N, C-alpha and C positions, 0 to 999 in steps of 0.2 A: 230331677234330671242332673246328671253329672257331665261336666264339660272338661275338655283338655285346656288348661290354663297354666300360666307360669307361676312360679313361687312368688314372684314380685306382685302379680295380680292378686294372688290369694292374700298376701299381707295387706295390700291396699283395700281389698274387699272386707277384711276384718275391721277396719277402722270405723265405719259407721255403726257397727254393732257394739264395738267397745265404747264409743261415745254415748250411745243410747243406754247401755248398761251402767256406765259411770253416772249418768243422770239418775237412773232409777235407784241404784244401790247407794252411791255416794251422796246424792242430794236428798232423795226422798226417804231414805232409811237412816243413814248415818247422820246426816246434817239435821234431820228432823228430831232425832233423839238428842243430839247436842243442843239444838235450839230450844227443845222442850224443857231442858233443865233450867234455862233462864227466862222462859216465857211467863212464869208466874209474876216476876217483877217487871218484865218488859215484853208484853204480849205481841207487839208489832214485829218482833224479831222473826216470828214465824212467816211473815210475808216474804222473807228472803228466799225461802224454798221455792214457792211457785214462780217468783221473779227469775231466779237462776234457771229454773226448768224451762220457762218460756224462752229465755235466751238460747239455751242449748237446743231446744226443739226448733226454734226459728232458724238457728244456724244449720241444723240438719235439713230442714226443708229448702233453705237457700242453696246448700251444697248439693242436694239431690237434683235440684233444677239445673245447677251449673254443671253437674256431671254428664248431663245429656249432651252428647256431641263433643265432650272434652276428654272424658276418661275412657279407658278401654271398656268394652261392652260388659264384661263380667263384673267389673268394679261398679260401673254405672247401675247395673241391675241391683246390686246389694244396697246402694244408696237409695234406690226406689223402694226396696223392701222396708228400710228404716223410715223413709218418708211416710209411707202408708201407716205404719204404726205410730209415728209421731203425730199424725193427724188425729188418730183415735185418742191418743193421750191428751192432746190439746183440747179435744172435746170434753174429756173427763175433767181436766183442770178448769175449763170454762164453766162446767156445771158446778164445780166447787166454788168458784168465784161468784157465780150468780146466787148460789145458796147462801154464801156469806153475806152478800149484799142484801138479800131478802131478810136474813136473820137480823142483821144490823138495823135495817129499816123497820122491821117489825118491833124490835126492842125500843128504838128511839122514837119512832113516830106512831106505832100501832099499839103501844102499851103492853106489848108482849113481855112476859117475865124473862129475865136474863137466862134462867135455866132452860126455858122453852126454846129460846133462840139458839142456845148452845146445842140442845138436843136436835134441833132442826139441821143445824150445820153439820153436826157429827153424823147423823143418820142418813141424810140425803146427800151430803157433800163429801165428807172425809171418808166414810166407809167405802163407797164405790171407788174412790180414788185408790184407797189402800188395796182393795181387791184387784183393781186394774194393774197396779204396780206389781203385785205378786205374779199375776198371770203373764204380764209382759216380761218380767225377769225370766220366767221359764221359757217363754217363746223366743226371746232374744238370745238366751244362752244356747238354745237349739239352733237358732239361725247362725250364731257365731261358729258353732261346730260345723254346720253345713257349709259355711263360707270357707272354712279351712279344708273341707273335703271336696271343694270345687263343685258344689251342688247349688242349684237354684230351684225355687218353687215354680211349678208349671205356670201359674198365673202371670209371673213376671216375664217368663220366656214368651208367652202368647202376646203380652202387651208390648214388649220390646223385642221383636224377633231379630235374629241375626243369622242370615244364611251362611255366613262364614264360620260360625261357631262349630267346633268339633265336639259332637256328643259322644260320650263314652258309653257304649252299650255294655251294661253289666250282665253277666250270665245269670239266668234265673236260678234261684236256689231251689234245689229239689228236697222237699220234705219227705221224711219217711213215715209211712203209715203205721200206726200202732194197732196191732190186732189183738 
């Protein structure tokens, strides 16, 4: 659904998506590669990545909660879109943390070989997070584009209705039949 909003509101609506994409690309891809280079001699440096991510995701959730009643409706709705995706990503990162704890406990207390613990963490923890990061990059890039086009998903409009919002009715595109 496309709405009539000001350029200022469009710029403000882009902010949550830009923050989320910065976390995904800058933190989970670029910083992971950089930290991976020194992880051989100092493996705990990799803990910086989820710590930074939880901070950014926590800020997004806090800001989305604060946006209700404070920001213009269109901007608030885009914060809610990012908050929903942040919750999904927090769940995935929590799965990774739980898997890491189980791998560590299995290795230290359960007699599990180091290689088996690493395989557990990589297969059940890291791989789903990597897939989620890639999917969320695509979804958030699309959401950033839609924010700049004054569009909102139907679910957020239904959840946070605004009777004063001016919906732009786009003409139906007529396709030509190929015979």
